[in-house]
C-alpha atoms as one frame of an Amber mdcrd trajectory, in Angstrom:
protein
  -1.625 -10.101 -47.692  -3.131 -13.252 -45.382   0.376 -13.457 -43.767   0.273
  -9.767 -42.742  -3.242 -10.319 -41.141  -2.081 -13.411 -39.007   0.990 -11.721
 -37.905  -0.122  -9.662 -34.992  -2.208 -12.985 -33.661   1.048 -14.654 -33.764
   2.840 -12.251 -31.729  -0.038 -12.264 -29.170  -0.156 -16.224 -29.124   2.436
 -16.893 -26.589   1.291 -14.186 -24.336  -2.452 -15.525 -24.666  -0.997 -19.166
 -24.104   0.654 -18.179 -20.944  -2.316 -16.305 -19.390  -4.587 -19.270 -20.253
  -2.371 -21.965 -18.755  -1.407 -20.345 -15.613  -4.271 -17.595 -14.937  -7.778
 -18.344 -16.843  -7.419 -22.231 -16.696  -6.835 -22.306 -12.995  -9.676 -19.456
 -12.624 -12.117 -21.705 -14.258 -10.674 -24.813 -12.340 -11.190 -22.886  -8.913
 -14.777 -21.738  -9.776 -15.651 -25.639 -10.272 -13.760 -26.750  -7.145 -15.594
 -24.490  -5.157 -18.786 -26.531  -6.009 -17.180 -29.601  -4.842 -16.290 -31.265
  -1.679 -12.621 -32.171  -2.535  -9.805 -32.798  -0.057  -7.026 -33.748  -2.490
  -7.259 -37.517  -1.342 -10.639 -38.437  -2.749 -12.131 -37.498  -6.102 -14.189
 -34.256  -5.926 -17.631 -34.641  -5.022 -19.990 -32.334  -6.545 -22.318 -30.342
  -4.067 -23.367 -26.979  -5.890 -23.413 -24.187  -3.460 -23.130 -25.737  -0.312
 -19.609 -24.278   0.373 -20.756 -20.847  -0.081 -23.416 -21.513   2.139 -21.207
 -22.741   4.664 -18.766 -19.874   4.143 -21.277 -17.456   4.751 -22.436 -18.872
   7.913 -18.551 -19.230   9.341 -18.010 -16.404  11.879 -14.247 -16.742  11.141
 -14.852 -15.727   7.409 -16.616 -12.727   8.542 -13.966 -11.818  10.994 -10.911
 -12.267   8.509 -13.075 -10.362   5.864 -13.325  -7.295   8.240  -9.726  -7.594
   8.977  -8.884  -7.587   5.029 -10.973  -4.260   4.911  -9.511  -2.973   8.021
  -5.937  -3.523   6.083  -7.198  -2.127   2.834  -8.539   1.031   4.558  -5.454
   1.761   6.515  -2.869   0.991   4.072  -4.198   2.271   0.587  -4.426   5.725
   1.685  -0.813   5.785   2.946   0.350   3.951  -0.371  -1.141   6.529  -2.366
  -0.445   9.622  -0.654   3.010   9.623   0.774   4.900   8.152  -2.316   3.564
  11.304  -4.053   5.703  13.562  -1.559   8.721  11.138  -1.508   8.583  11.210
  -5.592   8.802  14.911  -5.367  11.405  14.919  -3.110  13.830  12.570  -5.092
  12.708  14.243  -8.497  15.003  17.196  -7.598  18.136  17.863  -9.544  20.436
  17.421  -6.684  24.120  15.779  -6.325  23.788  12.485  -5.183  19.934  12.206
  -5.601  20.412   8.871  -7.042  21.673   7.457  -3.618  18.226   8.348  -1.861
  16.269   7.002  -4.876  17.923   3.827  -4.285  17.816   3.893  -0.486  14.113
   4.573  -0.480  13.699   1.481  -2.853  15.747  -1.029  -0.675  12.891  -2.114
   1.327  10.716  -3.080  -2.003  13.770  -5.439  -2.681  14.181  -6.522   0.685
  13.318 -10.242   1.372  10.062 -10.087   3.680  11.524 -12.964   5.827  14.603
 -10.570   6.493  12.132  -7.584   6.907   9.972  -9.558   9.280  12.616 -10.743
  11.315  13.970  -7.014  11.845  10.628  -5.828  12.419   9.839  -8.420  14.799
  12.847  -7.080  16.520  11.513  -3.750  16.302   8.311  -4.741  17.928   9.285
  -7.091  20.759   8.503  -5.941  24.215  12.203  -5.091  25.067  12.579  -3.932
  21.253  13.637  -0.494  19.801  10.094   1.068  19.251   8.904   0.162  23.139
  12.662   1.596  23.980  12.201   5.086  22.067   8.481   5.495  23.278   9.553
   4.860  26.941  12.494   7.156  26.674  10.432   9.952  25.305   7.730   9.134
  27.951   4.963   8.370  25.685   4.948   4.765  27.254   5.284   3.616  30.864
   5.352   0.152  30.256   6.214  -1.785  27.043   3.370  -2.893  24.597   3.468
  -6.507  23.041   2.678  -4.845  19.591   2.601  -8.277  17.651   0.607 -10.335
  20.314  -1.757  -8.284  21.460  -5.095  -8.335  19.952  -5.438  -4.300  19.812
  -2.571  -3.712  17.640  -1.037  -6.615  16.067  -2.634  -6.125  12.586  -1.828
  -2.440  12.775   1.467  -3.360  13.391   1.970  -5.381  10.594   0.070  -2.449
   8.461   3.225  -0.442   8.973   5.473  -2.935   7.649   3.479  -3.260   4.508
   3.350   0.449   4.123   7.191   0.663   4.755   7.835  -1.973   2.231   5.390
  -0.425  -0.511   6.368   3.199  -0.618   9.534   2.665  -2.795   7.920   0.876
  -5.285   4.806   3.353  -5.723   7.397   6.279  -5.398   9.128   5.009  -8.776
   5.616   4.991 -10.405   4.655   8.459  -9.357   8.625   9.447 -10.019   7.742
   8.236 -13.901   4.577  10.430 -13.799   6.523  13.726 -12.593   9.288  13.249
 -15.168   6.626  13.492 -17.962   5.060  16.762 -16.758   6.402  19.456 -18.859
   8.612  21.677 -16.839   7.403  24.836 -18.749   3.998  24.507 -16.474   6.019
  24.907 -13.346   7.848  27.706 -14.962   4.436  29.772 -15.947   3.316  29.044
 -12.555   6.391  30.770 -10.843   5.986  33.754 -13.146   2.322  34.005 -12.020
   3.565  33.865  -8.278   2.441  30.602  -7.494   4.224  28.940  -4.530   5.134
  25.494  -4.009   1.819  24.350  -2.486   0.059  25.951  -5.418   2.011  24.176
  -7.922   1.586  20.661  -6.016  -2.270  21.049  -6.067  -2.704  22.925  -9.402
  -0.193  21.182 -11.656   1.684  18.283  -9.847  -1.398  16.256  -8.611  -4.048
  16.721 -11.314  -1.355  15.715 -14.031  -0.394  12.612 -11.768  -4.198  11.804
 -11.368  -3.833   8.687 -14.074  -0.855   7.523 -11.888  -2.688   7.726  -8.831
  -5.550   5.550 -10.210  -2.884   2.721 -11.291  -1.404   3.210  -7.664  -4.963
   3.146  -5.622  -5.876  -0.065  -7.875  -2.428  -1.750  -7.389  -2.525  -1.222
  -3.721  -6.003  -1.979  -3.146  -5.305  -5.487  -4.803  -2.407  -6.054  -2.734
  -4.152  -4.997   0.490  -6.897  -7.457  -0.355  -4.598 -10.479  -0.753  -1.832
  -9.598   1.823  -0.414 -12.957   3.113   3.282 -12.787   3.647   3.381 -10.240
   6.230   0.784 -12.048   8.381   2.315 -15.508   7.490   5.888 -14.281   9.056
   5.152 -11.732  11.813   2.039 -12.956  13.377   0.636 -16.315  11.966  -2.701
 -14.970  11.902  -3.040 -14.236  15.683  -3.500 -13.711  18.379  -6.894 -15.144
  18.479  -7.205 -14.601  14.324  -6.968 -10.839  15.458  -4.442 -10.447  12.317
  -6.035 -13.227  10.177  -6.896 -11.772   6.804  -8.920 -13.617   4.034  -6.143
 -14.886   1.745  -4.429 -16.301   5.153  -7.885 -17.904   5.868  -7.971 -19.391
   2.322  -4.378 -20.712   2.877  -5.193 -22.405   6.163  -8.650 -23.985   4.906
  -6.514 -25.357   1.634  -3.498 -26.439   3.178  -3.579 -27.265   6.703  -7.220
 -28.679   6.799  -7.151 -29.773   3.061 -10.726 -28.324   2.351  -9.855 -27.495
  -1.107 -13.172 -26.979  -2.455 -14.168 -24.583   0.535 -10.900 -22.662   0.417
 -11.609 -22.219  -3.680 -15.129 -20.768  -2.566 -13.306 -18.446  -0.393 -11.158
 -17.616  -3.173 -13.908 -16.765  -5.431 -15.453 -14.538  -3.137 -12.084 -12.883
  -2.782 -11.747 -12.716  -6.659 -15.192 -10.811  -6.871 -14.401  -8.446  -4.087
 -11.064  -7.325  -5.839 -13.042  -7.112  -9.083 -15.519  -4.782  -7.359 -12.782
  -2.730  -5.448 -10.980  -2.116  -8.757 -14.298  -1.266 -10.699 -15.124   1.129
  -7.883 -11.649   2.729  -7.930 -11.778   3.049 -11.910 -15.269   4.678 -11.781
 -14.675   7.221  -8.887 -10.789   8.055  -9.726 -10.800   7.579 -13.743 -13.638
   9.805 -14.856 -13.606   8.557 -18.343  -9.484   9.449 -18.321  -7.422   7.339
 -20.344  -4.618   5.822 -18.218
């Protein structure tokens, strides 16, 4: 009898050990480090909240925080809404639909370095995008998309959206396939058109999945790094630098590990608040 009671905990033990070693211990260590002056060479020197005071007085920190919020506001709605229609499209029982599902998912598995090089070619002043826009008469002279302070962060947003659409489409596709087909048949008998079926059946039934995608895409937007690092390096003039990139530079370029840890703790708290707001606003006491 005693063995039976211990069995569930034995199954949980490996997972808890991994989480403890690679998630919770580093988290606690980072919180402690944020209260110290540490440069990876000398021993940590406890300075209490001085790193946080310095952080909140740093104009660059506030600029990167603003850029991060702009990034989240620009990316998350697109990654929540567009994949729904993509999932509906590939959920049709048509010949060769598996090819389109795979094609939409290719950006997800494409190396970001490769994708960055390809999009850099698209965004060049003499690249594909400017060529097309000039051809149709939208532009009279090329725009330096990645080297302009007005467009750099928005150009990188497009890459993030392009790369994430297929991933969230698969989540919605799983949700669509869990909706009973009888609901659509009943709606068709009642004379509901495609749009009414979409708004009255599909989207309400997908709300738990919308909540999941909103939380996941918000967290991904808050911690965006690779796209910035590969495509703009935070420039020009920090116009595309986000909070995670700021933390990276402070930690590994300037070796201000304590200060970077303080910024990391702030990022963690902001991400937690975003997630709780999403659950409160969109969850409405529903079980996901």
